[in-house]
N, C-alpha and C positions, 0 to 999 in steps of 0.2 A: 730477847726471846728467840730471835733468828740465830744469833751466835750460839746459843745453847743447843738449838736444834742441829746445827751443822757439827758441833762438837760431839753431840750424842751419836749422830750418824757415823762420824769418822771412827769413834771408839767402838761402836757396836758392830759395824760391818767391815771395819778394817780398811777403809779407803777414805780419801779426802774429797768431799763434794766440791764440784766446780761451780763457783759463784758466778762465773762469766757466761753461763747458759742463757741464751736470749729468750725473752718472753714471747709467747705465741701471739702473732698478730692476726688480723682479720684474714680469713681464708686459709689459715695454716692449721695443721693438726696439733692439738695441745696434748701434753702428757697427762695421763690419767692418775699418776702417782704423786704429782706435786700438790702440796697443800697451799692454800692461799692463791697467789698469782701463778697461773699455769705457764710452765716453760714449753718451748717449742719441742715437739717430739722428733726424735731422730730415727726411731724404729717402732714397728708395731708387731705384736705377736698374735696371729690369728687363733692360736690355741688358747692363749690366756684371755683373748679378746680385750687387750689393753695396749696402749701406746706409751712409750717411755722416752724421756729426755736423755741427754748424754750422761747425766748423773745417775738416774735411776736404772738405766739399761745395764749398769754394772752389777746391780743386785740380781738381775735376771741372768746375766752371764755367769755370775759366781755361784749360782745354785746348781748342784750336780744334775738335778732332774730338769729344771727349767732350761738349762743351756742346750738341751737336746731339741727344744722347739725351734721351728724354722721362723726366723725373723724376716720381715719385709720392710720395704719403704713405708713411711707413715701413711696409714689408711684412715680416712675419715668415716664416721658412722659405722664403727665396728659392730655396733649392736644389731645392725641389719644382717650380720652374718651369724646371728645367734638364733637357735631354735627357741621360740617363745614357750614351748611346752616343757622342754627339758633343760633349758639354759645351757645347751651344748652347742659347739660350733657346727655350722652347716658344712658337711664334708661330702655329702652324697647328692645325686640328682635323680629324682624319680621321673623317668620318661613317660610312665603311664599317666601320672597326674601333672606332669610338666611343672615340677616345683623342687626347690632345694630343701633338703632335710638333713637332720643329724643322724648319727649312727644308731641311736636308740630308736628313732622313728623307723629306720630301715629294718630294724629287727622286730618291730611290732606291727603297726597298721599298714606299713608298706612292704611287708615281708614277701608277699607273692608278686610284687610289681617288678618291672624292669628297672634295676638300679645300676648306676655307673658312678665312678669317682667324679667328683666335682671338676677336677682339673681336666679329665677326659672330655666331659661334656663342654667345658669352656673352650678347649682346643677345637672340638668339632664345630661348635657354634661360631668360633672365630673364622674357621674355614668357610662355613656357610655365609658368614657376613662378607668375607672377601669375594666369594663366588657371586653372591647377590649384588654386591657393589660393582663387580665386573659386568654383570648383566645389565645393571642400571646404566653404567657408562656406555655399554654397547647400544642400548636403546636411545640414550641421549644423543649419541653420534648419529644413529639412524634418523632421529628426528631433526638433528641439525642439517643433515643432508636433505631431508624432505623439505624443511623450511627454506633452505637455500634454493632448492629446485622450484618450490612454489613461488618464492620471490622473483625468480627468473621468469616464471610463467606469468606472474602478475605484470612484470615489466614488459613482457612480450604482448600481453593483453592490452596494456596501456598504449603501446606503440601501434598495435593493430587497430585499437579503437580510434586513435588519432588519425590514422590513415583512412579509416572508414568514414569518420566525421568529415575529413577533408574532401573525400570523394562525394559524400552526400551534400556537403556545402556547395561543391561544384555543380551538382545536378540542380539543386534548388536555386543557386545563383543564376544558372542558365535559364531556368524557368522564369525567375524574376526579371532577368534581363530581356527575355523574349516578351514578357508581358509589358515591361516598361517600353520596349521598342514599339510594340503594337499601340500602346497608349500614346506615345509620342507621334507616331505616324497618323493615328486617327485624329489626334488633336490638330496636327499640321494640316491634315486633309480638311477638317472642319474650318480652320482659320482661312485656308486658301479659298474654299468655297464662299465663306463669308466675305472675304476681300473682293473676290471676283464679282459677286452679285452686288456688293455695295458700290463698286466702281461703276457698274452699269447704271445703277440707280442715281449715283452722283452726276454722271454725264447727262442723264435725262433731266435732272434737277437744274443743272447749269443752263441747258437749252431753254427750258421753260422759264427760268428766271430772266434770261435775256429777252425772250419774247414778251414777257410781262412788262419789263421796263420800257420796251419800244411802244407797246400798246398804251401804257400809262402816259408816256410822253405825248403821243398823238391825241389822247383824250384831253390832256391839259391844253394843248394848242387849240383844239376844237372848242373847248370851253371858253378860252379867251376870245376866239373869233366870234363865237355866238353872243358874247357880251359886249362887243365893240359897238360904238355909236357912229363909227365912220363907215358909210356904205361903200365908199371907194376901196377902202382897205379890205372889207369883206369880199368884194368881187375880185380883187387882185390876188388875195391869199387863198381863196377858196380852192382853186385847182390843186394847190400843193398840199393843203391841210386836209381837205376832205376827199382824199383818194381812198376808195373803198378797200378795206383790208383783203389781202389775198386769202383764199379759202385753204389755209394750211391745216394739216392734221397734226394733232399732238402726237409726239412719239409714243408708241405702244411698247413699253419695256416690260418683259416678263421677268419678275424676280422670283427665283426658286427658293422659298423659305424651308423646303424640306432638305435639311442638311445631310441626312443619311439616305442613301439609296435603299430600296427594299432589300436588295441582296446583301448590302453591308449590315443592315439592321438584323437580318436573319443570321448572318455569320456571327455577329457579336452576341446575340442571344444564345446561339449554340455554344459559344465559348463560355458564357456565363453559366449555362447549365452544366457544362463539363467541370468547371471549377467548383460548382456547388456540390457535385458528387464526392469531392474530396472529403467533405465533412463526414461522410458515412464510411470512409475507408478506415480499417482498423487492423492492427497486428493480432493474429490469432495463431494458436498452436495447432498444427495439422493432425497430430495423433494424440498425445497425452501431455500432461503437465510437466513431465520430466524431460520432454523433448526440448533441447535448447534452441531449436530452429523455429523462428516465427515467420509467418507468411503474411504479407500485406494483402488483404482482400477487401473487395467492395461488399460491405454488409447489405447494401441495398439491392442485392440480387437474390431472387427467390431460391435459385439453385444452391447458393451459399447457405441460406437459412435452413433449407430442407435437410441438410446434412445433420442437423441437430434435432430432427423431429422426434417427438416422444408420444407415447400412447397414454391417453387420459380417460378416466371413466368417472361418472358422478358417484358420490357417496350418498346412498339413500338415507343413512342415519343423520345427515345434516340437512335434509330436504325440508323446506318450509311447507306447511300444509296447503298452500295455494299452488304449489309446483307439482307437475306430473312428469314422471320419467317414462321414456319409451325408447325403442330401437336399441335394445341392449345397453341401457344406461349411457347412451351417447346423446340423447336429445332430452331437453327439459322444456316444459311449456307452462305458462301461467294459466290457471283455470279455476274451477270451483274448488272450494275447500274440501280436503280429504282428511279424515281422522287417522293419522299415522300413529303407530305405537310410540309411546313416550321414550325419548332418548336424550341423555345429557348433551349430546353433540348437535341436536336439532335447533335450527333458528326458529324461535317461537313467535317472532314478530315480523322481521324483515323477510321479504320473499327472496331468500338467498339460498345458495347451495355451494358446497365445496367438492372438489375432486378427491379421490382416495389417495392418490400418489403424493408422497412427500418429495419435494424437490430441493436439492442442496448440492453445493460443491462442484457444479459442472455447468455446461451450456445446454440449453433446451429451447425447442421451438414447437409451437402448436398453432393450429388455425381453427377458427370457428365460423359458422354461418349463423347469422342472426336476423331477426325481424322484430319490428315494434320499437321498444326502448329497453336497452340492456346496459349493464356495466360488467366489464370483464377485467380481472386483475389477479393479483397474488396477495396472500395474507400470511402473517405469522399466526401464532395461537391467539385468537380473539374470543371475546365473550359471545355466547349464543342466546342469552336470555335478556329480554327487554327490548326497548326501542331507542336506546341511547346510541350516541356516536361510536361508543366502544364496540358495538356490534356491527356497525354498518361499513360496508366496503368503501375504502378511500376516505373515510371520515375520521381516521385516527392515525397515529404514527406507525401502526403495525400493518398497514395495508396500502396498496397502490392500485389504481384502476383507471380504465378509459371508459367514459360514458358515451354511448352511441345512440343516436336517434336519427330520424329521417331528415331533420333540419340541421343538425350540427354535431360536432364532437367536442369533448372537454376531458382534461386530465384532472384526477383528484388524488390528493394525499394530505393527511392531517387536516381534513376538512377545508382545504384550500383548493379552489377551482382555477384551472388554466384553460381558457377558451381556445379552441383550435380552429383553423380555417383549412378545410380540405373538402374535395368532392365526396358525396355520399357513396358508400360501397357496403354491400351486405356481407363481405368476408373480411375478417380481421386476423392478422397474424401477430403472434406475440413471441418475442425473443428474450429469454432470460439468461444473462451471463453472470453467474454467481461470483466467479473469481474476480471479474472486472467491476462488479457492482452496478450492472446496467440492466434496465428493464425497458425494452423498446416495443412500441406498437406500430403496426404497418397496415395500410389499406392495400388489399390484395385483389387485383383484377387482371387485365392483360399485362399491366405493369405493376410494380410494387412501390409504394410511397410511404416513407417514414412519417408517422403522425406525431409521435412524441417519445422522448426517452427520459426515464427517471434515473438518477444516480443516487445510490444508497449502499449501505453495507448489508449484504445478504448472507450472513454467517449462519443464521438459524434456519431450520427446515421451513420451506414455504409450501403453501397449498394454493392451487388455482381456484378462484372463486368467481361467482356470478350473482348479480342482482337482476331480476326481471320485472319490468313494468306490466301493466294490464294487457292481456292478450299478446304477450311477447313470447318468443321462443329462441333457444340457442341449441345448436348442434355442434358437437366436437367432430371435426372432419378427420378422416383417415387418409394418410398419404401413401 
């Protein structure tokens, strides 16, 4: 069958077919003219939309009309270069629709569009590709330089950080060494005092022991003499044995058991107070959150806290019916029941009230004056209806508060109470640091004393809230 085909081809077309043409392998363009096993194409004709092996290309070259077609290196997927509507090669590019078209399409539905030769558009696109590629390379180089510079900056940062850490370690090492030195000297002072007073006591003990032994020996001799039956011996030994003891006074040794002098005790207590203040020092940003410079400040100073003062007013829509507002929505008092208009935000059971202002994302401070028994704190969005813990300040996970009464303070969160020990004071300051997640309560008088600090995530808006007991009152103070 194969021999007859090649004989027919040679006789009909006037040439000898080359049986040595290689078979098309994977990834290679196959001839469209071969029957059976496809041979490897040597040329493709974009006009005919066909690829030819070395044998069949001769048919193409031998035809007077076909040999005018421009042949190219083997092209895969020639069908993609065909207009599906007209089965014609794609020779034009429509810039209006941004698509390749055939000449017939150009004369019909694309007739009024901007058309160019396909080769012209390809040349221009290649130029744009080169230009774009050059721009990408330029940007890559810029970023390489930027990355290199940033790496150098990071290296400088690390070096600077190491230097700063070393300097800080020197400072704290010096503080620790000074503390250790004071500790050693105080210990040595106590031991010296102990040894000195103990030596005095031991010397006195030795003297008393010697006197006791002498007295006990005399007593023994007198006992023997008193029990003797020989009167001559009694008379002869009496003068030496029964000598009256001399009226000697026991040594009066004063042992000072007070190891610390009052001055030293006072100095050490002052040192302890100074060290305790370190617990309330904190790094804070002086202006805004984008300012990279932090300042170490003592949070337990009222001047520091007053920098974050905010103005608050009670929200009458949240007011329980036993609470009365006065003084421009700044004071609330527990009293007789009042029939307020119904509102979904109103606490219908607990004698509570919230402030209008939503607090979030910053640092804030406010002070209140209270009497009776109250609770002051902050809440997220909590329920207002009913007598459950989900409505009560400090009795759920969405609220934190300080309970104040004449006898004691206590901190509440998630229905857990933390008793506090502090002198009573009718003014309380509250410091809310949302970025740091801190909520601190202070007793404010001539001095300011931190009562308690909650640590939590304050990402949602918070509202200042109050609970009032019978005949109690709270006033938000203006600074």
